[in-house]
VMD Tcl script that draws the C-alpha trace (Angstrom):
set ca {
  {0.00 0.00 0.00}
  {1.56 3.27 -1.13}
  {0.53 6.84 -0.34}
  {-1.39 7.13 -3.65}
  {-3.31 3.86 -3.36}
  {-6.93 4.48 -4.34}
  {-6.16 7.60 -6.43}
  {-6.81 7.95 -10.17}
  {-4.98 10.64 -12.18}
  {-6.36 11.19 -15.69}
  {-4.35 13.51 -17.94}
  {-5.02 14.98 -21.34}
  {-2.13 14.24 -23.71}
  {-1.70 17.02 -26.27}
  {-0.50 20.31 -24.74}
  {-0.91 18.96 -21.22}
  {1.33 15.93 -20.86}
  {3.53 17.16 -23.71}
  {3.40 20.22 -25.97}
  {2.34 19.25 -29.50}
  {0.74 22.42 -30.91}
  {3.91 23.54 -32.67}
  {4.53 20.07 -34.11}
  {1.01 20.03 -35.54}
  {1.28 23.51 -37.00}
  {4.72 22.99 -38.57}
  {4.53 19.25 -39.35}
  {7.43 18.48 -37.06}
  {8.00 15.22 -35.14}
  {6.02 14.82 -31.94}
  {8.05 15.76 -28.83}
  {8.33 13.00 -26.22}
  {6.97 13.21 -22.71}
  {9.68 14.90 -20.64}
  {11.98 12.89 -18.40}
  {10.67 14.79 -15.36}
  {7.05 13.97 -16.18}
  {7.89 10.33 -16.85}
  {9.78 10.01 -13.56}
  {6.94 11.63 -11.62}
  {4.34 9.33 -13.19}
  {6.43 6.26 -12.37}
  {6.73 7.45 -8.78}
  {2.95 8.02 -8.62}
  {2.30 4.49 -9.87}
  {4.94 2.93 -7.62}
  {3.12 4.51 -4.68}
  {-0.12 2.82 -5.67}
  {-1.72 5.47 -7.91}
  {-3.45 4.69 -11.21}
  {-2.34 6.89 -14.11}
  {-4.48 7.19 -17.23}
  {-4.57 9.34 -20.35}
  {-7.83 10.91 -21.56}
  {-7.27 12.03 -25.14}
  {-9.18 13.13 -28.18}
  {-6.88 10.94 -30.25}
  {-8.04 7.77 -31.95}
  {-6.38 4.47 -31.07}
  {-3.77 4.47 -33.89}
  {-2.80 8.09 -33.19}
  {-2.27 7.39 -29.50}
  {-0.55 4.06 -30.14}
  {2.13 6.01 -32.01}
  {3.15 7.69 -28.74}
  {1.90 5.26 -26.07}
  {5.27 3.58 -25.53}
  {6.59 6.90 -24.22}
  {3.83 7.25 -21.61}
  {4.09 5.27 -18.36}
  {0.53 4.06 -17.64}
  {-1.14 1.45 -15.48}
  {-4.76 2.36 -16.18}
  {-7.01 2.17 -19.24}
  {-7.00 4.98 -21.80}
  {-9.90 7.21 -22.81}
  {-9.88 7.62 -26.60}
  {-11.89 9.48 -29.24}
  {-12.52 12.41 -26.87}
  {-14.60 10.21 -24.60}
  {-16.23 7.82 -27.06}
  {-14.28 4.81 -25.78}
  {-12.17 3.33 -23.01}
  {-9.39 1.04 -24.23}
  {-7.16 -1.23 -22.15}
  {-3.79 -1.38 -23.93}
  {-2.47 -4.05 -21.56}
  {-5.39 -6.37 -22.39}
  {-5.72 -5.23 -26.01}
  {-9.47 -4.60 -25.87}
  {-12.15 -1.94 -25.57}
  {-13.88 -1.76 -22.19}
  {-16.58 0.72 -23.22}
  {-17.68 2.35 -26.50}
  {-20.24 4.93 -27.65}
  {-20.81 5.20 -31.40}
  {-22.41 8.02 -33.36}
  {-26.03 7.39 -34.39}
  {-26.67 6.80 -38.09}
  {-28.44 10.17 -38.27}
  {-25.03 11.82 -37.84}
  {-24.14 10.92 -41.42}
  {-26.56 13.44 -42.92}
  {-25.56 16.13 -40.42}
  {-21.85 15.69 -41.17}
  {-22.44 15.65 -44.94}
  {-24.55 18.82 -44.68}
  {-21.83 20.63 -42.74}
  {-19.09 19.77 -45.21}
  {-21.32 20.64 -48.16}
  {-22.22 24.07 -46.78}
  {-18.77 24.94 -45.41}
  {-16.21 24.33 -48.17}
  {-13.35 25.50 -45.91}
  {-13.99 22.64 -43.46}
  {-12.79 19.05 -43.69}
  {-13.82 16.03 -41.64}
  {-12.08 12.86 -40.51}
  {-14.25 9.87 -39.51}
  {-12.82 7.47 -36.93}
  {-13.63 3.81 -36.30}
  {-12.73 1.41 -33.49}
  {-10.95 -0.95 -35.92}
  {-8.29 1.76 -36.53}
  {-9.71 2.78 -39.92}
  {-9.90 6.51 -40.66}
  {-11.75 8.11 -43.56}
  {-11.36 11.74 -44.64}
  {-13.86 13.82 -46.58}
  {-12.94 17.11 -48.27}
  {-9.40 17.09 -46.78}
  {-7.62 20.42 -46.38}
  {-4.15 21.50 -45.30}
  {-5.04 21.09 -41.63}
  {-6.15 17.51 -42.31}
  {-2.87 16.72 -44.01}
  {-0.81 18.30 -41.21}
  {-2.85 16.49 -38.56}
  {-2.53 13.08 -40.21}
  {1.19 13.63 -40.88}
  {1.82 14.26 -37.20}
  {-0.34 11.39 -35.93}
  {0.97 8.91 -38.55}
  {-2.55 7.56 -39.05}
  {-3.25 5.74 -42.36}
  {-6.33 7.32 -43.92}
  {-8.68 6.60 -46.81}
  {-9.85 9.68 -48.75}
  {-13.51 9.40 -49.78}
  {-15.88 11.52 -51.87}
  {-19.06 11.09 -49.82}
  {-20.40 9.80 -46.50}
  {-21.88 6.83 -48.39}
  {-18.33 5.49 -48.71}
  {-17.74 5.61 -44.95}
  {-18.60 2.34 -43.14}
  {-20.39 2.03 -39.81}
  {-20.03 2.30 -36.91}
  {-18.36 5.69 -36.51}
  {-16.71 6.50 -33.18}
  {-16.25 10.21 -33.80}
  {-16.08 12.91 -36.45}
  {-13.28 15.46 -36.36}
  {-13.79 18.71 -38.28}
  {-10.69 20.70 -39.22}
  {-10.29 24.30 -40.34}
  {-7.60 26.91 -40.30}
  {-7.64 28.71 -36.91}
  {-9.21 31.84 -38.39}
  {-12.18 29.79 -39.68}
  {-12.96 27.84 -36.51}
  {-15.36 30.45 -35.10}
  {-17.44 30.27 -38.30}
  {-17.57 26.46 -38.10}
  {-18.66 26.53 -34.46}
  {-21.26 29.22 -35.15}
  {-22.69 27.14 -37.98}
  {-22.85 23.98 -35.85}
  {-24.48 25.81 -32.93}
  {-27.17 27.18 -35.24}
  {-28.31 23.71 -36.34}
  {-31.42 22.09 -34.84}
  {-29.40 18.91 -34.26}
  {-26.54 20.60 -32.35}
  {-27.84 19.32 -29.00}
  {-27.99 15.73 -30.26}
  {-24.20 15.40 -29.95}
  {-21.17 16.39 -27.92}
  {-19.52 19.10 -30.04}
  {-16.43 20.85 -28.70}
  {-13.15 22.36 -29.91}
  {-10.05 20.39 -28.96}
  {-7.47 22.76 -30.48}
  {-7.40 25.99 -32.45}
  {-8.01 23.99 -35.66}
  {-10.04 20.93 -34.58}
  {-13.66 20.42 -33.51}
  {-14.83 17.05 -32.16}
  {-18.27 15.51 -32.67}
  {-19.20 12.43 -30.63}
  {-22.38 10.76 -29.42}
  {-24.44 12.55 -26.78}
  {-22.86 11.84 -23.40}
  {-19.61 10.61 -24.97}
  {-17.18 13.13 -23.50}
  {-14.11 12.95 -21.31}
  {-16.06 13.66 -18.13}
  {-18.53 10.85 -18.74}
  {-15.80 8.35 -19.51}
  {-13.62 9.35 -16.55}
  {-16.69 8.75 -14.40}
  {-17.19 5.35 -16.05}
  {-13.51 4.46 -15.60}
  {-13.64 5.39 -11.92}
  {-16.65 3.09 -11.54}
  {-14.81 0.23 -13.26}
  {-11.81 0.77 -10.97}
  {-13.97 1.26 -7.84}
  {-12.45 4.68 -7.16}
  {-14.66 7.37 -5.58}
  {-15.09 10.70 -7.35}
  {-13.27 12.55 -4.56}
  {-10.13 10.49 -5.31}
  {-10.05 11.33 -9.03}
  {-7.69 14.05 -10.25}
  {-7.94 15.36 -13.83}
  {-5.73 17.74 -15.77}
  {-6.29 19.32 -19.19}
  {-5.83 22.46 -21.24}
  {-8.70 22.87 -23.70}
  {-12.48 23.12 -23.99}
  {-12.84 19.37 -24.52}
  {-11.29 18.82 -21.07}
  {-13.86 20.92 -19.21}
  {-16.31 18.05 -18.72}
  {-13.74 15.96 -16.85}
  {-12.31 18.91 -14.92}
  {-15.73 19.89 -13.57}
  {-16.53 16.27 -12.65}
  {-13.22 15.41 -10.94}
  {-12.64 15.59 -7.23}
  {-9.42 17.49 -7.98}
  {-8.95 19.56 -11.15}
  {-5.81 21.10 -12.62}
  {-4.76 22.94 -15.78}
  {-1.33 23.91 -17.12}
  {-0.55 27.61 -17.46}
  {-0.84 27.29 -21.26}
  {-4.50 26.22 -20.97}
  {-7.28 28.32 -22.47}
  {-8.28 31.25 -20.23}
  {-11.79 29.80 -19.82}
  {-10.29 26.53 -18.58}
  {-8.00 28.23 -16.07}
  {-10.93 30.40 -14.93}
  {-13.03 27.43 -13.84}
  {-13.62 27.72 -10.06}
  {-12.59 24.10 -9.54}
  {-9.26 24.40 -11.38}
  {-5.85 24.87 -9.80}
  {-3.20 26.18 -12.20}
  {0.09 24.40 -12.79}
  {3.24 25.50 -14.64}
  {3.17 25.49 -18.44}
  {3.13 22.00 -19.93}
  {6.57 22.77 -21.41}
  {7.75 23.18 -17.80}
  {6.75 19.70 -16.59}
  {3.20 20.44 -15.46}
  {2.44 16.79 -14.63}
  {5.52 16.50 -12.42}
  {4.35 19.65 -10.60}
  {0.85 18.17 -10.15}
  {2.22 14.95 -8.69}
  {4.47 16.98 -6.38}
  {1.33 18.70 -5.06}
  {-0.36 15.35 -4.52}
  {2.80 14.19 -2.76}
  {2.48 17.09 -0.32}
  {-1.22 16.45 0.21}
  {-0.98 12.72 0.85}
}
mol new
graphics top color blue
foreach p $ca { graphics top sphere $p radius 0.5 }
foreach p [lrange $ca 0 end-1] q [lrange $ca 1 end] { graphics top cylinder $p $q radius 0.2 }
display resetview
């Protein structure tokens, strides 16, 4: 029994555990998780804590970096549409988009020619419709093999999530369009970076899946710590018993009453978080 026995720490990956925004923008190699963060996570786990990643990434995109992340808990993928156990090689929980999403996605792409969409599946397949430069940069960085298609009819079911991409200056127009649709409330729709907007099934968000993971691990809500930097992390930050954000997080994330601010993710934010837990416990 270590001092962190019975604690779950769920961390966002991109721009929280390691800074990837510049790599995405400039098509550079993904930076590894820092030595300090890795050492802190290993200490946390050695003292009985369970460390998990909650990411918007699909399974193949996270697999590309998973070997560099010490973990002993399942991983939340697809922005909360699934929980995957890498040690067992299987999904523990999934939430697929309803078939009605096909028409809504096709409508959005048809009416917004500046937007592209990637469709993700639990078998590692990815399909892209109307790809743009952001799509190509994103897929280059994540090393995810992708099939380019001309219509939603060419995309098989089930679909785990849709990921819209635009240049940063066009994201506000995409979000405004989505919010104006009668079907907006039928899904979880949230920005996960300055260029990406996630669409998953209603209730399939990071907060819901962290809650589900805690139930599977028999860990009470008060003993769950979450850390993230962007709008798609808000659901888990507001649910967690302890919530943190790196200094590089969006202002609206850092302004949440429940959130305690850490150093910038480029300054070993996760190591700083675990140091705070070390003082507390």
